[in-house]
C-alpha positions as CSV (number, residue, x, y, z in Angstrom):
1,X,0.0,0.0,0.0
2,X,1.4,3.5,-0.8
3,X,2.1,6.0,1.9
4,X,1.9,9.8,2.1
5,X,3.9,12.3,4.1
6,X,2.4,15.0,6.2
7,X,3.1,18.8,5.7
8,X,2.3,20.6,8.9
9,X,0.1,23.7,8.4
10,X,2.0,26.0,10.7
11,X,5.7,26.7,10.3
12,X,7.1,27.7,13.7
13,X,10.6,27.8,12.4
14,X,12.2,26.3,9.4
15,X,14.5,24.2,11.5
16,X,11.6,22.8,13.5
17,X,9.5,22.4,10.4
18,X,12.3,20.4,8.8
19,X,12.5,18.2,11.9
20,X,8.8,17.5,11.8
21,X,9.0,16.6,8.1
22,X,11.8,14.2,8.9
23,X,9.8,12.5,11.6
24,X,6.8,12.4,9.3
25,X,8.8,10.6,6.6
26,X,8.1,7.3,8.4
27,X,4.4,7.8,7.6
28,X,5.0,8.2,3.9
29,X,2.2,7.0,1.6
30,X,2.6,7.7,-2.1
31,X,-0.5,8.7,-4.0
32,X,-0.7,6.4,-7.0
33,X,-3.1,8.7,-8.8
34,X,-0.5,11.5,-9.0
35,X,1.9,11.9,-11.9
36,X,5.3,11.4,-10.4
37,X,8.8,12.4,-11.6
38,X,11.7,10.0,-11.6
39,X,12.5,8.3,-8.3
40,X,16.3,8.9,-8.3
41,X,16.9,12.2,-6.4
42,X,20.2,13.6,-5.0
43,X,19.8,14.9,-1.5
44,X,22.0,17.9,-1.8
45,X,22.7,20.3,-4.7
46,X,26.5,20.9,-5.0
47,X,27.5,24.6,-4.9
48,X,29.2,25.6,-8.2
49,X,30.7,28.9,-9.3
50,X,28.1,30.8,-11.4
51,X,28.9,32.0,-14.9
52,X,27.3,34.8,-16.9
53,X,25.4,32.3,-19.0
54,X,24.2,30.5,-15.9
55,X,22.8,33.8,-14.4
56,X,21.0,34.6,-17.7
57,X,18.9,31.5,-18.4
58,X,18.1,28.2,-16.9
59,X,19.6,25.1,-18.3
60,X,17.4,22.0,-17.8
61,X,20.4,19.7,-18.0
62,X,21.9,21.3,-14.8
63,X,18.7,20.5,-12.8
64,X,18.0,17.4,-10.8
65,X,16.1,15.0,-13.0
66,X,12.8,15.4,-11.2
67,X,12.9,19.2,-11.3
68,X,13.1,19.2,-15.1
69,X,9.5,18.1,-15.1
70,X,8.6,21.2,-13.0
71,X,10.6,23.5,-15.2
72,X,8.9,22.1,-18.3
73,X,5.5,22.9,-16.9
74,X,6.4,26.6,-16.8
75,X,6.6,26.6,-20.6
76,X,10.3,27.4,-21.3
77,X,10.1,31.2,-20.8
78,X,13.2,31.3,-18.6
79,X,15.2,28.9,-20.7
80,X,15.7,30.9,-23.9
81,X,15.9,34.6,-24.9
82,X,12.8,36.5,-26.0
83,X,10.3,36.1,-23.2
84,X,12.1,37.4,-20.1
85,X,9.7,40.2,-19.3
86,X,6.3,40.0,-17.6
87,X,4.2,43.2,-17.8
88,X,1.4,42.8,-15.3
89,X,-1.7,44.9,-14.4
90,X,-4.1,44.3,-11.5
91,X,-4.7,45.4,-7.9
92,X,-2.7,45.2,-4.7
93,X,-4.0,45.3,-1.2
94,X,-1.5,45.8,1.7
95,X,-2.1,45.7,5.4
96,X,-3.8,48.9,6.3
97,X,-5.3,49.6,2.9
98,X,-9.1,50.2,3.0
99,X,-9.5,48.7,-0.5
100,X,-7.4,47.2,-3.3
101,X,-5.4,49.7,-5.2
102,X,-4.5,49.7,-8.9
103,X,-0.9,48.5,-9.6
104,X,1.4,47.9,-12.5
105,X,4.2,45.4,-12.1
106,X,7.1,44.6,-14.4
107,X,9.2,41.5,-13.7
108,X,12.2,40.7,-15.9
109,X,14.2,37.5,-15.5
110,X,16.4,37.3,-13.7
111,X,15.4,39.1,-10.5
112,X,14.3,42.5,-11.7
113,X,11.2,44.3,-10.6
114,X,9.4,47.6,-11.0
115,X,6.2,48.0,-9.0
116,X,3.9,51.1,-9.4
117,X,1.0,51.5,-6.9
118,X,-1.6,54.2,-7.6
119,X,-3.2,55.6,-4.4
120,X,-5.5,58.4,-5.4
121,X,-3.4,61.1,-6.9
122,X,-0.2,59.7,-5.3
123,X,2.0,57.2,-7.1
124,X,4.5,55.0,-5.4
125,X,7.3,53.4,-7.5
126,X,9.5,50.6,-6.1
127,X,12.4,49.1,-8.1
128,X,14.9,46.3,-7.8
129,X,17.7,45.6,-10.3
130,X,18.8,42.3,-8.9
131,X,21.4,43.9,-6.6
132,X,19.9,47.1,-5.3
133,X,16.4,48.1,-4.2
134,X,15.0,51.7,-4.3
135,X,11.9,53.8,-4.2
136,X,11.1,56.9,-6.3
137,X,10.4,60.0,-4.2
138,X,11.3,58.6,-0.8
139,X,13.1,56.1,1.3
140,X,12.3,52.4,0.7
141,X,10.4,51.0,3.7
142,X,11.0,47.6,5.3
143,X,7.5,46.5,4.2
144,X,8.4,47.3,0.6
145,X,11.6,45.3,0.9
146,X,9.4,42.4,2.1
147,X,7.2,42.8,-1.0
148,X,10.3,42.7,-3.2
149,X,11.3,39.5,-1.5
150,X,7.9,38.0,-2.3
151,X,7.6,39.1,-5.9
152,X,11.2,38.4,-6.8
153,X,12.7,35.7,-4.6
154,X,9.5,33.7,-3.7
155,X,8.9,32.6,-7.2
156,X,9.5,29.6,-9.5
157,X,11.7,31.8,-11.7
158,X,14.1,32.6,-8.9
159,X,14.1,29.0,-7.6
160,X,15.1,27.5,-10.9
161,X,17.7,30.2,-11.5
162,X,19.1,29.4,-8.1
163,X,19.4,25.8,-9.0
164,X,21.6,26.7,-12.0
165,X,23.7,29.0,-9.8
166,X,24.3,26.3,-7.3
167,X,22.1,27.6,-4.5
168,X,22.4,25.2,-1.5
169,X,19.3,23.0,-1.8
170,X,18.0,19.9,0.0
171,X,15.1,17.8,-1.2
172,X,12.9,17.0,1.9
173,X,10.5,14.6,0.2
174,X,7.4,14.3,-1.9
175,X,3.6,14.1,-1.3
176,X,3.4,16.1,1.9
177,X,-0.1,17.0,2.9
178,X,-1.4,20.1,4.7
179,X,-3.4,18.5,7.5
180,X,-2.1,16.9,10.7
181,X,-2.9,13.4,9.5
182,X,-6.2,13.1,11.3
183,X,-8.3,13.1,8.1
184,X,-8.7,9.5,6.8
185,X,-10.2,10.8,3.5
186,X,-7.9,13.7,2.9
187,X,-8.6,15.2,-0.4
188,X,-6.4,18.3,-0.3
189,X,-3.2,18.9,-2.3
190,X,0.1,17.2,-1.9
191,X,3.5,18.9,-2.1
192,X,7.1,18.1,-3.1
193,X,9.3,20.2,-0.7
194,X,12.7,21.7,-1.3
195,X,14.7,23.6,1.3
196,X,17.1,26.3,0.1
197,X,19.5,28.7,1.8
198,X,20.9,31.8,0.0
199,X,21.7,35.5,0.3
200,X,18.9,38.0,-0.3
201,X,20.0,41.3,-1.7
202,X,17.0,43.5,-1.3
203,X,18.0,44.3,2.3
204,X,21.1,46.3,3.5
205,X,23.2,44.4,4.4
206,X,22.2,41.3,2.4
207,X,20.9,38.6,4.7
208,X,20.9,34.8,4.6
209,X,17.5,33.1,4.4
210,X,16.4,29.5,4.5
211,X,13.1,28.7,2.8
212,X,10.8,25.8,1.9
213,X,9.5,25.8,-1.7
214,X,6.4,23.6,-2.0
215,X,5.5,22.4,-5.5
216,X,2.2,20.8,-6.1
217,X,2.8,17.0,-6.6
218,X,0.2,16.8,-9.3
219,X,0.5,20.0,-11.3
220,X,4.3,20.4,-10.6
221,X,3.7,24.2,-10.1
222,X,5.0,26.2,-7.2
223,X,2.1,27.0,-4.8
224,X,3.7,27.8,-1.4
225,X,6.9,29.2,0.0
226,X,7.5,29.1,3.8
227,X,10.1,30.7,6.0
228,X,10.8,32.8,9.1
229,X,11.1,36.6,9.0
230,X,12.0,38.0,12.3
231,X,9.8,36.4,14.9
232,X,6.9,35.7,12.5
233,X,6.3,32.7,10.2
234,X,5.8,33.7,6.6
235,X,3.8,31.8,4.0
236,X,3.5,32.9,0.4
237,X,0.5,31.4,-1.5
238,X,0.7,31.4,-5.2
239,X,-2.4,30.4,-7.1
240,X,-4.6,30.9,-10.2
241,X,-2.0,29.5,-12.6
242,X,-3.0,30.2,-16.2
243,X,-1.4,29.5,-19.5
244,X,-0.7,32.8,-21.3
245,X,1.2,32.9,-24.6
246,X,2.1,29.3,-24.0
247,X,3.6,30.0,-20.5
248,X,2.3,29.3,-17.0
249,X,1.9,32.4,-14.9
250,X,0.0,32.9,-11.6
251,X,-2.9,35.3,-11.1
252,X,-2.9,35.7,-7.3
253,X,-0.1,36.0,-4.8
254,X,-0.7,36.4,-1.1
255,X,1.9,37.1,1.6
256,X,0.8,35.9,5.1
257,X,2.7,36.8,8.3
258,X,1.8,35.3,11.6
259,X,-1.4,34.0,10.1
260,X,-2.5,37.4,8.7
261,X,-2.4,38.6,5.1
262,X,-0.2,41.6,4.6
263,X,-0.1,41.6,0.8
264,X,-2.7,40.4,-1.7
265,X,-1.8,40.9,-5.4
266,X,-4.5,40.0,-7.9
267,X,-3.5,39.9,-11.6
268,X,-6.0,41.0,-14.3
269,X,-3.7,40.9,-17.3
270,X,-0.2,39.7,-18.2
271,X,1.8,40.3,-21.3
272,X,5.0,38.3,-22.0
273,X,7.7,40.0,-24.0
274,X,11.4,40.2,-24.6
275,X,14.0,41.8,-22.4
276,X,14.4,45.6,-23.0
277,X,17.3,47.8,-22.0
278,X,15.1,50.7,-20.9
279,X,16.7,51.1,-17.4
280,X,13.3,51.1,-15.5
281,X,14.6,48.9,-12.7
282,X,16.9,51.5,-11.1
């Protein structure tokens, strides 16, 4: 009989969470109805010196075999030139906002961001060029640095680019579930979980962060990222994946801290285009 692992719903700390996952591994029950990648999986990704080419695009041949399936589901946008930029419109709601506000977001692979939020007659512009974060017309707030982290680092694009760069990664297991194991007829999603540790550059100074990237075991798309930020557990929920111009892109991103949403980004339209040297990222 197949077995399934358990994914605890609350992440107290990444270390504690990893320990729980290890203990839960003895309760593994694989779901035979789920499409599974190859069974041979290295446990640790060796760190290699990055090259200019490595930083530009993801090479499937440098990924673990099972992750090539996840990369393929994205549609190839981050593997070859010509589709590096996402131009996104929609709304954003931050903690304290009375209602969602119009926003325009430009993401360019790898790790570039320009976020414009319209609040009445006031416009706030936040940028990140992969190395430095800034705001137009005022100092960048710590909350805005958190938003950069969510929209740049807590993404499938960044995860796969990190694998090519040799980001320290550990595969924790597949088919974890969200409940505590009490439900005999559990019908929720299952996740394949990877733990990474790397330097984040949107803060000054840069800080080291360990995270859990949770890919849906069936769809192979990234749906959750979990980590500790200060004293609060953070969970990023990524949903509403849609195929646009042959590529998979999410339409909703939620950042939750200590159980409370502090950022809800809802996408109404996405256009995929080539990289442009227009210097809009700072």
